[in-house]
C-alpha positions in Angstrom: 2.3 39.3 7.7 2.7 41.3 5.0 6.4 41.6 5.1 6.7 37.7 4.2 5.8 38.5 0.5 8.1 41.4 0.0 11.0 40.5 -2.4 9.2 36.9 -2.8 7.8 35.4 -5.8 4.3 34.1 -6.1 2.2 32.2 -8.8 -1.4 32.8 -9.0 -3.3 30.9 -11.1 -6.9 32.2 -12.2 -5.1 35.5 -12.1 -7.5 37.2 -14.9 -10.4 36.1 -12.5 -12.3 38.6 -10.4 -10.4 37.7 -7.3 -7.3 36.5 -8.7 -6.8 39.9 -10.2 -7.4 41.9 -6.9 -4.7 39.5 -5.7 -2.0 39.9 -7.9 -2.1 43.3 -7.1 -2.1 43.1 -3.6 1.1 41.1 -4.0 2.8 43.3 -6.1 1.5 46.3 -3.7 3.2 44.1 -1.2 6.5 43.6 -3.2 6.3 40.4 -4.5 7.1 39.4 -8.1 4.0 37.6 -9.5 3.4 35.0 -12.3 -0.1 35.1 -13.2 -1.8 31.8 -15.2 -5.0 31.8 -16.7 -6.5 29.8 -19.7 -9.1 32.9 -19.8 -11.7 31.0 -20.1 -13.8 32.9 -17.5 -10.8 35.5 -16.7 -10.6 38.6 -18.6 -7.1 40.0 -19.5 -8.7 43.6 -18.8 -8.8 42.3 -15.1 -5.1 42.8 -15.4 -5.0 45.9 -17.5 -2.9 47.8 -14.8 -0.5 45.0 -14.2 0.5 44.3 -17.1 3.0 46.7 -17.5 4.8 46.3 -14.2 8.6 45.1 -14.4 7.4 42.4 -11.5 4.1 40.9 -13.0 4.3 38.6 -16.0 1.7 36.4 -17.4 0.9 33.0 -18.9 -1.8 31.9 -20.9 -2.0 28.2 -19.7 -4.3 25.6 -18.9 -3.6 24.6 -15.7 -5.2 21.0 -16.3 -2.7 20.1 -18.4 0.9 20.0 -17.4 2.8 23.7 -17.5 5.6 25.0 -16.3 7.1 28.2 -14.6 10.5 29.2 -14.7 12.8 30.2 -12.1 12.2 30.1 -8.4 8.9 30.5 -6.4 8.1 31.0 -2.7 4.3 30.5 -3.2 1.5 29.4 -5.4 -1.8 30.7 -4.9 -4.3 28.1 -6.7 -7.6 30.2 -7.5 -8.1 28.7 -11.2 -11.6 27.7 -11.7 -15.4 29.1 -13.1 -16.7 30.1 -9.7 -20.3 31.2 -10.8 -23.1 28.8 -11.1 -23.7 30.1 -15.1 -20.1 29.4 -15.4 -19.6 25.6 -14.1 -22.9 25.1 -15.6 -21.3 26.1 -19.3 -18.3 24.6 -18.2 -19.0 21.4 -16.3 -15.8 19.1 -17.3 -13.4 22.0 -17.3 -14.3 22.7 -13.7 -14.2 19.1 -12.9 -11.0 19.1 -14.5 -9.2 21.8 -12.8 -10.5 20.9 -9.3 -9.0 17.5 -10.1 -6.0 17.4 -12.7 -5.7 21.3 -12.4 -4.7 21.1 -8.4 -2.7 17.8 -8.9 -0.4 19.6 -11.8 -0.4 22.9 -9.3 0.6 20.9 -6.4 3.2 19.5 -8.0 4.4 22.5 -9.2 4.9 23.7 -5.4 6.3 20.5 -4.5 9.0 20.8 -7.4 9.8 24.4 -6.5 9.5 23.8 -2.2 6.8 26.4 -2.6 4.2 27.1 -0.1 0.7 26.1 -1.7 -2.6 27.8 -0.9 -5.8 26.4 -2.3 -8.9 28.5 -3.0 -11.5 26.2 -2.0 -15.4 27.7 -1.7 -18.2 27.2 1.1 -20.1 25.1 -1.8 -17.8 21.9 0.5 -20.8 22.7 2.8 -23.4 22.3 0.5 -27.0 23.3 1.3 -25.8 23.1 4.9 -27.3 21.4 8.1 -25.2 23.0 10.7 -25.4 27.0 10.8 -23.0 28.9 11.3 -21.0 26.4 9.4 -17.6 25.7 11.2 -14.3 23.8 9.3 -15.6 20.8 11.4 -19.0 20.3 9.9 -18.2 17.9 6.9 -21.3 19.6 4.4 -24.3 17.9 3.3 -23.7 17.8 -0.6 -25.5 16.2 -3.7 -22.6 14.5 -5.3 -25.3 14.0 -8.7 -26.8 17.2 -8.6 -26.0 20.1 -11.1 -23.9 22.3 -8.8 -22.0 18.9 -8.2 -19.2 19.6 -10.4 -17.9 22.3 -8.4 -19.0 21.5 -5.5 -17.0 17.9 -5.3 -14.4 19.3 -7.4 -13.2 21.8 -4.8 -13.9 18.7 -1.9 -11.6 16.4 -4.0 -9.0 19.8 -4.2 -9.3 19.5 -0.6 -8.2 16.1 -0.3 -5.8 16.2 -2.7 -3.8 18.9 -0.9 -4.7 17.4 2.4 -2.9 14.4 1.1 0.3 16.6 -0.1 0.7 18.5 3.2 0.5 15.0 5.2 3.1 13.5 3.0 5.6 15.9 4.5 6.8 16.9 0.9 4.7 20.2 0.5 3.4 23.0 2.7 -0.4 23.4 2.1 -2.8 25.9 3.1 -6.9 25.6 2.4 -9.5 28.3 2.9 -13.2 27.9 2.4 -14.0 31.7 0.3 -17.9 32.3 1.1 -19.2 34.9 -1.3 -17.2 37.6 -2.4 -18.2 40.5 -4.0 -17.1 43.6 -5.7 -15.4 45.0 -8.5 -14.3 43.2 -11.7 -17.1 41.0 -11.1 -18.8 40.1 -14.4 -22.6 41.6 -15.1 -23.2 38.0 -16.5 -21.8 36.1 -14.4 -25.1 35.6 -12.8 -24.5 35.8 -8.7 -26.2 37.8 -7.0 -24.7 41.0 -6.4 -23.4 41.6 -10.1 -27.3 40.5 -11.5 -28.6 42.4 -8.7 -26.6 46.0 -10.0 -27.1 45.1 -13.3 -30.9 45.1 -13.3 -31.0 48.5 -11.2 -28.8 50.2 -13.5 -30.9 49.0 -16.6 -34.2 49.4 -14.7 -35.3 45.6 -15.6 -37.0 43.5 -12.7 -34.8 42.6 -10.3 -35.3 38.8 -10.1 -34.9 37.5 -6.8 -35.1 33.6 -6.1 -37.3 31.7 -4.3 -39.0 33.9 -1.8 -35.8 35.6 -1.2 -35.9 34.2 2.6 -32.4 32.4 1.7 -29.5 34.4 3.0 -25.7 34.9 2.2 -23.0 36.4 4.0 -21.3 38.5 1.6 -17.5 39.5 1.8 -15.9 42.4 -0.1 -13.1 41.3 -1.9 -10.3 43.3 -0.7 -11.4 41.7 2.6 -10.9 38.2 1.0 -7.8 39.1 -0.3 -6.4 39.9 2.6 -7.3 36.6 4.1 -5.5 35.0 1.9 -2.2 36.6 2.3 -3.2 35.9 6.2 -3.8 32.2 5.6 -0.5 31.6 3.1 1.7 33.4 5.3 0.5 31.7 8.6 1.6 28.4 10.0 -2.2 27.0 10.3 -2.6 24.0 8.1 -5.7 22.9 8.4 -9.0 24.7 6.7 -10.2 27.6 7.1 -13.4 30.0 6.7 -13.2 33.6 5.0 -16.0 35.3 5.1 -18.2 37.7 6.7 -20.1 36.6 9.6 -22.8 38.9 8.7 -25.6 37.5 6.9 -28.5 38.9 4.5 -31.5 37.6 2.7 -31.7 38.0 -0.8 -34.4 39.5 -1.0 -33.0 42.3 1.6 -30.1 42.6 -0.6 -32.1 43.2 -3.9 -34.0 46.0 -1.6 -30.3 47.7 -0.6 -29.1 47.6 -4.2 -31.8 49.2 -5.6 -32.3 52.0 -3.2 -28.6 52.6 -3.5 -28.7 52.8 -7.4 -32.2 55.2 -7.1 -33.6 52.4 -9.2 -37.3 52.0 -10.2 -37.2 48.4 -10.8 -39.7 46.1 -9.8 -38.7 43.1 -7.5 -39.9 39.9 -9.1 -39.7 36.4 -7.9 -38.2 33.1 -10.1 -37.7 29.6 -9.1 -35.2 28.9 -6.8 -32.4 26.9 -8.5 -31.6 23.1 -7.8 -30.1 22.5 -4.5 -29.5 26.5 -3.6 -28.2 26.8 0.1 -31.1 27.9 2.0 -28.5 29.6 4.5 -25.1 30.3 4.4 -22.9 32.0 7.1 -19.2 31.7 8.0 -18.0 30.9 11.7 -14.8 32.6 11.2 -13.5 31.7 14.8 -10.3 30.2 13.2 -9.6 32.7 10.9 -9.8 35.4 14.2 -7.5 33.1 16.4 -5.3 31.2 13.5 -5.1 34.4 10.9 -5.6 37.1 12.7 -7.9 38.0 10.3 -11.9 39.7 10.1 -13.1 41.6 7.7 -13.6 45.2 7.7 -15.7 46.3 5.2 -19.3 47.0 6.1 -22.0 45.6 3.4 -23.2 49.2 2.4 -19.2 50.7 2.0 -18.5 47.6 -0.1 -21.7 47.3 -2.1 -21.2 51.3 -2.5 -17.8 50.8 -4.5 -19.0 47.9 -6.2 -22.0 49.9 -7.6 -19.8 52.8 -8.3 -17.5 50.6 -10.5 -20.2 49.0 -12.2 -22.0 52.5 -13.1 -18.9 52.7 -15.2 -18.0 49.4 -16.4 -21.6 47.5 -16.7 -23.1 47.3 -20.0 -26.2 49.8 -20.3 -28.6 47.0 -21.4 -29.8 44.2 -20.0 -27.7 40.7 -19.4 -29.1 37.6 -20.3 -27.4 35.8 -17.6 -28.9 38.0 -14.9 -32.4 36.5 -15.5 -31.5 33.2 -13.6 -32.0 34.4 -10.3 -29.0 32.8 -9.0 -28.4 33.7 -5.4 -25.0 32.2 -5.0 
């Protein structure tokens, strides 16, 4: 798989984001030339600080929701551009819908013009609050199309439909991956998702805010494993949607307790209201990823949390972040 990216050119939208920056770094490690594209709405140039001086990396400040151009030949296009945390897409609802709709169309048209393989970074949110557990790719989901999360859920569902249309046209080779909750270094302390929120609260001694009664589950995949899954999907001949995630479930209360213990924190655990349409259970069926991509996660949750905590101790602010009081569990 890794040889597929040596001496190739890859465009990564959302390059300054959490997963996007790790993907750019890994592609460079594999010998690719990388063109990063980001409008910096939620991404940060700091995430690319170690790459911008690399001879095979270039960066464009473009909003892919508007037509944009990339010079020269391109072999792979990875479309990761989108607000991804509940706080971010609640703050930028129209931008989230636009990048899922018009942005995906523009990036697909770029891939078509360049005769490049296209990969859409979709999400487990296409399954909504699932009635089937664990969630296989054949499950169509249980999504509220007008709820507060719909700007993200439906943007990604539409992006999948658009990507599938280009695949069926025969003019563009496309891949769709549905990413389940990913965590790791470079997550923002204030993005509102559970892992950075709990870590920030534990490090500052603030109460760790758990939504609902904490019994809702997530399946957490370390970012390095997610990136390897993205690369495996892009290189494989499997064109159907595929789940990328860790099939090990953990409740939000267990996660809060684990992070508090690892941080040696005396923070109290408190409970806040469960956000509207917050999924009660979330766990991927990764049989397809194992069979068709030869991929499965290898990082144990405790090891990934330790690496994330070590990074956060060096980079997170030493005061409470406002966004961490939301109790989001996505």
